[in-house]
Phi, psi and omega in degrees: 000130185281352175273122182247139175268121182251030183297322179302317180298316181295318178300317179296317180297324181273355182055048180246145177269136182302321181301316181292318179296317179303316180296317181297324184262359176082029175250155173285159177300324180296315180298316180293323178298318178297321176295314183299325183269358179074022181269023177240158180262354180192170179217136178291144179299325180292326175293317178299317179297318179296317178299316179298319180296309184294322183266002179051061183215187175242165177305327180295339177281341183257329183240145176231154181228130173251118183301132181212121181300334179296342178296340179282351174085010179196187179285144177265129181292140177269167182272012184276000000 
């Protein structure tokens, strides 16, 4: 999946412990750990908003995207 969660990098930059952030936003440490490692298929917007508020960032600081034609769900037609 080309969407990457870069939460670990942000936590390190902010010198914040995941355990403390999880408590502040009302998630279990396990849930936040799953987010940090990218082992989830989605994230609720309210969770993203809470993370942004607590870490004083934007969603782009937490998520990264690598363009991939496979994201369209099928073959991409060529121009030939």
